[in-house]
DRENDO-1510 file (C-alpha; in Angstrom, 1 decimal, always signed):
<recs>
REC; n; res; u; v; w
REC; 1; MET; -0.1; +0.1; +0.3 .
REC; 2; ARG; +1.7; +2.8; -1.0 .
REC; 3; LYS; +2.7; +5.6; +0.9 .
REC; 4; SER; +1.9; +8.3; -1.5 .
REC; 5; GLN; +0.4; +8.5; -4.6 .
REC; 6; ASP; +2.4; +10.9; -6.1 .
REC; 7; HIS; +5.3; +9.7; -7.6 .
REC; 8; LEU; +5.8; +7.9; -10.7 .
REC; 9; VAL; +5.5; +4.2; -10.8 .
REC; 10; GLY; +8.3; +2.2; -12.0 .
REC; 11; THR; +8.0; -1.6; -13.7 .
REC; 12; VAL; +8.0; -5.1; -12.9 .
REC; 13; THR; +8.8; -7.6; -15.1 .
REC; 14; THR; +9.5; -11.4; -14.8 .
REC; 15; LEU; +12.7; -12.9; -16.5 .
REC; 16; TYR; +13.6; -17.2; -16.0 .
REC; 17; VAL; +16.8; -18.8; -15.6 .
REC; 18; ASP; +17.0; -22.5; -16.3 .
REC; 19; SER; +20.1; -23.0; -13.9 .
REC; 20; GLN; +22.8; -25.7; -14.2 .
REC; 21; ALA; +24.4; -24.5; -11.1 .
REC; 22; ILE; +21.6; -25.8; -9.0 .
REC; 23; THR; +20.8; -29.1; -10.3 .
REC; 24; ASN; +23.4; -30.3; -8.1 .
REC; 25; ASN; +21.1; -30.4; -5.0 .
REC; 26; VAL; +19.7; -33.4; -3.2 .
REC; 27; LEU; +16.3; -31.5; -2.1 .
REC; 28; GLY; +14.6; -32.2; -5.4 .
REC; 29; ASP; +14.3; -28.1; -5.7 .
REC; 30; PRO; +13.0; -27.4; -9.3 .
REC; 31; SER; +16.5; -25.2; -11.2 .
REC; 32; ARG; +14.1; -23.3; -13.4 .
REC; 33; ARG; +14.2; -19.6; -10.6 .
REC; 34; ARG; +11.4; -16.7; -11.4 .
REC; 35; VAL; +13.7; -13.1; -10.9 .
REC; 36; ASP; +11.4; -10.3; -10.5 .
REC; 37; ILE; +13.1; -7.2; -12.1 .
REC; 38; TYR; +11.8; -3.3; -10.9 .
REC; 39; VAL; +13.2; -0.6; -13.6 .
REC; 40; PRO; +12.3; +3.1; -12.3 .
REC; 41; ALA; +9.8; +5.2; -14.1 .
REC; 42; GLY; +11.2; +6.8; -17.0 .
REC; 43; HIS; +14.2; +4.6; -17.7 .
REC; 44; ALA; +14.4; +1.0; -19.7 .
REC; 45; GLY; +17.2; +0.1; -17.4 .
REC; 46; THR; +20.0; +1.4; -19.7 .
REC; 47; ASP; +23.1; +2.2; -17.9 .
REC; 48; LEU; +21.4; +1.9; -14.1 .
REC; 49; PRO; +23.5; +0.0; -12.0 .
REC; 50; LEU; +21.8; -3.2; -10.3 .
REC; 51; LEU; +20.7; -4.1; -7.2 .
REC; 52; VAL; +20.0; -8.0; -6.0 .
REC; 53; ASP; +17.8; -8.6; -3.2 .
REC; 54; LEU; +19.0; -11.3; -1.4 .
REC; 55; ILE; +15.9; -12.1; +1.0 .
REC; 56; GLY; +15.9; -13.6; +4.7 .
REC; 57; PHE; +15.1; -17.4; +5.5 .
REC; 58; THR; +11.3; -18.5; +4.3 .
REC; 59; GLY; +10.8; -16.0; +1.5 .
REC; 60; GLY; +11.9; -15.6; -2.2 .
REC; 61; GLY; +12.4; -12.9; -3.6 .
REC; 62; PRO; +9.1; -12.2; -4.9 .
REC; 63; ALA; +7.3; -11.7; -2.0 .
REC; 64; HIS; +9.3; -8.4; -1.8 .
REC; 65; THR; +7.6; -7.6; -5.0 .
REC; 66; ASN; +4.2; -8.9; -3.8 .
REC; 67; TRP; +1.0; -6.4; -2.3 .
REC; 68; LYS; +1.8; -5.5; +1.2 .
REC; 69; SER; -0.7; -4.2; +3.9 .
REC; 70; PHE; +0.2; -1.6; +6.3 .
REC; 71; GLY; +2.8; -0.7; +4.6 .
REC; 72; GLU; +5.0; -0.5; +1.1 .
REC; 73; ASN; +6.0; -3.1; -1.0 .
REC; 74; ALA; +9.8; -3.2; -2.5 .
REC; 75; PRO; +8.4; -1.7; -5.6 .
REC; 76; GLU; +6.3; +0.7; -3.9 .
REC; 77; ARG; +9.7; +1.8; -1.5 .
REC; 78; LEU; +11.6; +2.5; -4.5 .
REC; 79; ASP; +9.4; +4.5; -6.5 .
REC; 80; ARG; +8.9; +6.7; -3.1 .
REC; 81; LEU; +12.6; +6.6; -2.6 .
REC; 82; ILE; +13.8; +7.3; -6.3 .
REC; 83; GLY; +11.0; +10.0; -7.2 .
REC; 84; SER; +11.6; +12.1; -4.6 .
REC; 85; GLY; +15.2; +12.1; -5.1 .
REC; 86; ALA; +16.3; +10.4; -1.9 .
REC; 87; MET; +17.6; +7.8; -4.3 .
REC; 88; LYS; +19.7; +7.5; -7.4 .
REC; 89; PRO; +17.7; +5.4; -9.5 .
REC; 90; CYS; +18.4; +1.8; -10.1 .
REC; 91; VAL; +17.4; -1.4; -11.6 .
REC; 92; VAL; +16.6; -3.8; -8.9 .
REC; 93; ALA; +16.1; -8.1; -9.2 .
REC; 94; PHE; +14.1; -10.0; -6.9 .
REC; 95; PRO; +15.8; -13.9; -7.2 .
REC; 96; ASP; +13.7; -16.3; -6.3 .
REC; 97; CYS; +16.0; -18.9; -3.9 .
REC; 98; PHE; +13.6; -20.7; -2.0 .
REC; 99; THR; +14.8; -24.2; -1.0 .
REC; 100; ARG; +12.2; -27.2; +0.6 .
REC; 101; LEU; +14.4; -26.6; +3.8 .
REC; 102; GLY; +12.9; -23.4; +3.9 .
REC; 103; GLY; +15.5; -21.0; +2.9 .
REC; 104; ASN; +19.1; -20.0; +1.6 .
REC; 105; GLN; +22.4; -18.8; +2.9 .
REC; 106; TYR; +23.7; -17.9; -0.9 .
REC; 107; ILE; +26.8; -20.3; -0.9 .
REC; 108; ASN; +27.5; -23.2; -3.0 .
REC; 109; SER; +26.3; -26.8; -1.3 .
REC; 110; ALA; +26.8; -30.5; -2.1 .
REC; 111; ALA; +23.2; -31.0; -0.6 .
REC; 112; MET; +21.4; -27.0; -1.1 .
REC; 113; GLY; +23.1; -26.6; -4.2 .
REC; 114; ASN; +25.5; -24.2; -6.1 .
REC; 115; TRP; +23.4; -20.8; -4.7 .
REC; 116; ALA; +26.3; -18.9; -5.2 .
REC; 117; ASP; +27.3; -19.9; -8.8 .
REC; 118; PHE; +23.4; -19.4; -9.9 .
REC; 119; LEU; +23.7; -16.0; -8.6 .
REC; 120; ILE; +27.3; -15.2; -10.2 .
REC; 121; GLU; +27.5; -17.1; -13.1 .
REC; 122; GLU; +23.7; -17.3; -14.1 .
REC; 123; MET; +21.3; -15.0; -12.6 .
REC; 124; LEU; +23.6; -11.8; -13.3 .
REC; 125; PRO; +24.2; -12.3; -16.8 .
REC; 126; ALA; +21.1; -12.9; -17.7 .
REC; 127; VAL; +19.3; -9.9; -16.0 .
REC; 128; GLU; +22.3; -7.6; -17.7 .
REC; 129; ALA; +21.9; -9.0; -20.7 .
REC; 130; GLU; +18.1; -8.2; -20.6 .
REC; 131; TYR; +18.0; -4.6; -19.5 .
REC; 132; ASN; +21.9; -3.4; -20.1 .
REC; 133; CYS; +22.2; -2.8; -16.8 .
REC; 134; GLY; +25.0; -3.2; -14.0 .
REC; 135; GLY; +28.4; -4.5; -15.0 .
REC; 136; ASP; +32.1; -4.0; -13.3 .
REC; 137; GLY; +31.5; -1.6; -10.3 .
REC; 138; ARG; +28.2; -0.8; -10.7 .
REC; 139; ARG; +26.9; -4.1; -8.7 .
REC; 140; GLY; +25.5; -4.0; -5.4 .
REC; 141; CYS; +24.2; -6.8; -3.4 .
REC; 142; PHE; +21.8; -6.5; +0.1 .
REC; 143; GLY; +19.5; -8.4; +2.6 .
REC; 144; LYS; +18.1; -9.0; +6.3 .
REC; 145; SER; +19.4; -12.1; +8.2 .
REC; 146; SER; +20.1; -14.9; +5.7 .
REC; 147; GLY; +20.2; -12.9; +2.9 .
REC; 148; GLY; +22.1; -10.3; +5.3 .
REC; 149; TYR; +24.7; -13.2; +5.6 .
REC; 150; GLY; +24.9; -13.7; +2.0 .
REC; 151; ALA; +25.5; -10.1; +1.3 .
REC; 152; MET; +28.2; -10.2; +3.6 .
REC; 153; VAL; +29.9; -13.6; +2.6 .
REC; 154; HIS; +29.5; -12.5; -1.2 .
REC; 155; ALA; +31.5; -9.7; -0.6 .
REC; 156; LEU; +34.3; -11.2; +1.4 .
REC; 157; LEU; +34.6; -14.1; -1.7 .
REC; 158; TYR; +33.3; -11.9; -4.7 .
REC; 159; PRO; +34.5; -8.7; -4.8 .
REC; 160; ASP; +35.8; -8.3; -8.2 .
REC; 161; VAL; +32.0; -9.2; -8.9 .
REC; 162; TRP; +30.3; -7.3; -6.2 .
REC; 163; ALA; +31.1; -3.3; -5.8 .
REC; 164; GLY; +28.9; -2.8; -2.7 .
REC; 165; ALA; +26.8; -4.7; -0.1 .
REC; 166; ALA; +24.7; -4.2; +2.7 .
REC; 167; CYS; +24.1; -6.8; +5.8 .
REC; 168; MET; +21.2; -6.4; +7.5 .
REC; 169; SER; +20.9; -8.2; +10.6 .
REC; 170; GLY; +22.9; -10.8; +8.8 .
REC; 171; ASP; +24.4; -14.2; +10.4 .
REC; 172; MET; +27.7; -13.8; +12.1 .
REC; 173; GLY; +29.1; -15.0; +15.3 .
REC; 174; PHE; +28.0; -18.5; +14.9 .
REC; 175; GLU; +29.2; -19.5; +18.4 .
REC; 176; LEU; +26.4; -17.1; +20.1 .
REC; 177; MET; +23.8; -17.4; +17.0 .
REC; 178; PHE; +23.4; -21.9; +17.2 .
REC; 179; ALA; +24.1; -21.9; +21.2 .
REC; 180; THR; +20.9; -23.4; +21.8 .
REC; 181; ASP; +19.5; -24.4; +17.9 .
REC; 182; PHE; +21.0; -28.1; +18.1 .
REC; 183; ALA; +19.7; -28.5; +21.7 .
REC; 184; VAL; +16.3; -27.5; +20.6 .
REC; 185; ALA; +16.6; -29.7; +17.0 .
REC; 186; LEU; +17.8; -33.1; +19.2 .
REC; 187; ARG; +14.4; -32.7; +21.3 .
REC; 188; ALA; +12.2; -31.9; +18.6 .
REC; 189; LEU; +13.5; -35.1; +16.8 .
REC; 190; ALA; +13.7; -37.0; +19.8 .
REC; 191; ARG; +9.9; -36.7; +19.5 .
REC; 192; HIS; +10.3; -38.8; +15.7 .
REC; 193; ASP; +12.4; -41.5; +16.8 .
REC; 194; GLY; +15.4; -39.4; +16.2 .
REC; 195; SER; +14.5; -39.3; +12.5 .
REC; 196; ILE; +14.9; -36.0; +10.1 .
REC; 197; LYS; +12.8; -38.1; +7.4 .
REC; 198; THR; +10.0; -38.7; +10.0 .
REC; 199; PHE; +10.2; -34.7; +11.1 .
REC; 200; MET; +10.2; -33.7; +7.8 .
REC; 201; ASP; +7.3; -36.1; +6.4 .
REC; 202; LYS; +5.1; -34.7; +9.3 .
REC; 203; LEU; +6.2; -30.9; +8.5 .
REC; 204; GLU; +5.9; -31.2; +5.1 .
REC; 205; ALA; +2.4; -33.1; +5.4 .
REC; 206; ASN; +1.4; -30.3; +8.0 .
REC; 207; PRO; -1.1; -27.5; +7.1 .
REC; 208; LYS; +0.0; -25.6; +9.5 .
REC; 209; PRO; +3.7; -26.4; +10.7 .
REC; 210; SER; +4.3; -24.6; +13.9 .
REC; 211; GLY; +6.8; -21.7; +14.3 .
REC; 212; ASP; +8.5; -24.4; +16.6 .
REC; 213; ASP; +9.2; -26.3; +13.7 .
REC; 214; ILE; +10.4; -24.0; +11.5 .
REC; 215; HIS; +13.0; -22.9; +13.5 .
REC; 216; VAL; +13.8; -26.6; +13.5 .
REC; 217; LEU; +13.8; -26.7; +9.7 .
REC; 218; MET; +16.1; -23.7; +9.6 .
REC; 219; ALA; +18.6; -25.4; +11.8 .
REC; 220; LEU; +18.3; -28.4; +9.5 .
REC; 221; ALA; +18.9; -25.9; +6.6 .
REC; 222; MET; +22.1; -24.9; +8.1 .
REC; 223; CYS; +23.5; -28.4; +8.5 .
REC; 224; ALA; +23.0; -28.8; +4.9 .
REC; 225; THR; +24.1; -25.5; +3.7 .
REC; 226; TYR; +27.4; -25.5; +6.3 .
REC; 227; ASP; +28.5; -29.3; +6.7 .
REC; 228; PRO; +26.6; -30.9; +4.2 .
REC; 229; ASP; +26.2; -35.4; +3.6 .
REC; 230; PRO; +25.0; -35.6; +0.6 .
REC; 231; ASP; +25.2; -39.6; +1.6 .
REC; 232; ALA; +22.9; -38.6; +4.2 .
REC; 233; TYR; +18.5; -37.7; +3.7 .
REC; 234; LEU; +18.3; -34.4; +2.2 .
REC; 235; GLY; +22.0; -34.0; +2.8 .
REC; 236; ILE; +21.5; -33.1; +6.6 .
REC; 237; ARG; +24.1; -34.3; +9.4 .
REC; 238; LEU; +23.8; -32.3; +12.9 .
REC; 239; PRO; +27.7; -31.4; +13.6 .
REC; 240; VAL; +26.3; -32.5; +17.7 .
REC; 241; THR; +26.2; -36.5; +19.6 .
REC; 242; THR; +22.6; -37.2; +19.6 .
REC; 243; ASP; +22.7; -37.9; +23.2 .
REC; 244; THR; +24.8; -35.4; +25.4 .
REC; 245; CYS; +24.6; -32.6; +22.1 .
REC; 246; GLU; +28.3; -32.3; +22.6 .
REC; 247; LEU; +29.8; -30.7; +19.2 .
REC; 248; ILE; +31.4; -32.8; +16.8 .
REC; 249; PRO; +35.1; -31.1; +16.5 .
REC; 250; GLU; +35.4; -31.4; +13.0 .
REC; 251; ARG; +31.9; -31.1; +11.8 .
REC; 252; TRP; +31.5; -27.5; +13.8 .
REC; 253; ALA; +34.7; -26.4; +12.2 .
REC; 254; ASN; +33.1; -27.1; +8.9 .
REC; 255; PHE; +30.6; -24.6; +9.9 .
REC; 256; MET; +32.5; -22.2; +11.3 .
REC; 257; LYS; +34.8; -21.7; +8.6 .
REC; 258; TRP; +31.8; -20.4; +6.8 .
REC; 259; ASP; +31.3; -17.3; +10.1 .
REC; 260; PRO; +32.0; -14.4; +8.3 .
REC; 261; LEU; +34.2; -13.1; +11.8 .
REC; 262; GLU; +36.4; -16.5; +10.7 .
REC; 263; MET; +36.8; -15.7; +7.1 .
REC; 264; LEU; +38.1; -12.2; +7.7 .
REC; 265; ASP; +41.5; -13.1; +8.1 .
REC; 266; ALA; +41.9; -14.6; +4.4 .
REC; 267; HIS; +39.4; -12.1; +2.6 .
REC; 268; ALA; +39.5; -9.0; +4.4 .
REC; 269; GLU; +41.7; -7.5; +1.5 .
REC; 270; GLY; +39.1; -7.5; -0.8 .
REC; 271; LEU; +36.3; -5.9; +0.9 .
REC; 272; LYS; +38.7; -2.5; +0.1 .
REC; 273; LYS; +37.8; -3.0; -3.4 .
REC; 274; LEU; +34.3; -1.9; -2.9 .
REC; 275; LYS; +32.5; +0.7; -3.0 .
REC; 276; ALA; +30.3; +0.5; -0.7 .
REC; 277; LEU; +29.7; -1.9; +2.6 .
REC; 278; TRP; +26.9; -1.1; +5.2 .
REC; 279; ILE; +26.6; -3.5; +8.4 .
REC; 280; GLU; +23.6; -3.5; +10.8 .
REC; 281; CYS; +21.8; -4.8; +13.5 .
REC; 282; GLY; +19.0; -4.1; +16.2 .
REC; 283; ASP; +20.4; -3.9; +19.8 .
REC; 284; ILE; +18.0; -6.0; +21.2 .
REC; 285; ASP; +18.5; -8.8; +18.0 .
REC; 286; GLN; +16.8; -12.2; +19.3 .
REC; 287; TYR; +19.4; -13.9; +18.1 .
REC; 288; ASN; +22.1; -12.3; +19.7 .
REC; 289; LEU; +23.9; -10.9; +16.0 .
REC; 290; VAL; +24.1; -7.6; +17.5 .
REC; 291; TYR; +27.5; -9.0; +19.2 .
REC; 292; GLY; +28.3; -10.8; +16.2 .
REC; 293; ALA; +28.0; -7.7; +14.0 .
REC; 294; ARG; +30.0; -5.4; +16.8 .
REC; 295; ARG; +32.6; -7.4; +16.7 .
REC; 296; MET; +32.5; -7.3; +12.6 .
REC; 297; THR; +32.8; -3.8; +12.5 .
REC; 298; LYS; +35.6; -3.4; +15.2 .
REC; 299; ARG; +37.3; -5.7; +13.3 .
REC; 300; LEU; +37.2; -4.3; +9.8 .
REC; 301; THR; +37.8; -0.5; +11.2 .
REC; 302; GLU; +40.7; -2.1; +12.6 .
REC; 303; MET; +42.2; -3.6; +9.5 .
REC; 304; GLY; +41.5; +0.0; +7.4 .
REC; 305; VAL; +38.3; -1.6; +5.7 .
REC; 306; SER; +35.9; +1.5; +5.0 .
REC; 307; HIS; +32.3; +0.5; +6.0 .
REC; 308; GLU; +29.4; +2.0; +7.3 .
REC; 309; TYR; +27.6; +0.6; +10.9 .
REC; 310; ARG; +24.7; +1.3; +12.2 .
REC; 311; GLU; +23.1; -0.5; +15.5 .
REC; 312; PHE; +19.3; +0.6; +16.1 .
REC; 313; PRO; +16.9; +0.4; +19.1 .
REC; 314; ASP; +14.9; -2.5; +17.9 .
REC; 315; ASN; +15.4; -6.2; +17.2 .
REC; 316; HIS; +15.1; -8.4; +14.7 .
REC; 317; SER; +11.7; -8.8; +13.3 .
REC; 318; SER; +10.2; -6.1; +10.9 .
REC; 319; ILE; +12.9; -3.7; +9.6 .
REC; 320; ASP; +12.4; -2.7; +6.4 .
REC; 321; TYR; +11.6; +0.7; +7.4 .
REC; 322; ARG; +15.9; +0.3; +7.6 .
REC; 323; LEU; +15.7; +0.2; +3.7 .
REC; 324; ASP; +15.4; +3.8; +3.8 .
REC; 325; GLU; +18.8; +4.3; +4.4 .
REC; 326; VAL; +20.2; +1.3; +2.9 .
REC; 327; LEU; +18.8; +1.6; -0.7 .
REC; 328; PRO; +19.6; +5.0; -1.1 .
REC; 329; PHE; +23.4; +4.3; +0.1 .
REC; 330; LEU; +24.0; +1.9; -2.0 .
REC; 331; ALA; +22.6; +3.8; -5.2 .
REC; 332; ASP; +24.7; +6.7; -4.3 .
REC; 333; ARG; +27.9; +4.8; -4.4 .
REC; 334; LEU; +27.0; +2.6; -7.1 .
REC; 335; SER; +26.3; +5.2; -9.5 .
</recs>
């Protein structure tokens, strides 16, 4: 629902990408993927920067282009920001990266699929060829939660692809955010004879899965992302013992190597290539992510990596209002 009717309305079109990169997934997820594209009013896309929205867990990009009650959807927000002069014009892509396990961390996985390759080698070329936008030095990604994690990790690993990134309440500081998740997952699995398959069968047959079950699903998705076992059911194995919930060192190490804080030593120099890096979090984030965010900004400052850091008096939920700062920041730096 638009806050104002005074601004010109951009267009949203859809293209489909037939992916080879994610055909390796063991979840049975489709490789044909929808990408919604926003182009601002008065433009065809030519020579504009390209921003890519990496949506959080349980979502897919097109959810952000859908009608929204009591607030703006993403195209309406972009119309207002661009129309008022608060933001420079950009093309924005909303790829559908939803999975059977409820979401995506946007990295390559032998179980989930090679999602980083999908974004970089397939989705970006398709969008840029169709709309003549983006290109070297003019691409940015942004997202919240799992999407914020994706934006941060892509900035670390692919600074020659992305010129800007914005991490909104993104996953970092794994030992804090996963502190109780595995114990909760074990208790849930115990009610299903310890079987991941039985848990998944019942969840997928349930017309109204509980929030608790979705949270367990998220923990299982992280296992299939960071420490996949292609021979296990849906590639899932937990990094803890099933009786005492003790961390299995070699499995937990596979998790930790994907913590953005652990990736800094090897990849921080690449961040210095970026034109824009934004990191933020709520100061009462219920997943403890504010502590990881504070560690990140402290270390980036020590390493001489230019970035913007914000903390908001808020938690992890309903934070789209912060896009009023994030989107203009990225657009200005990439224009």
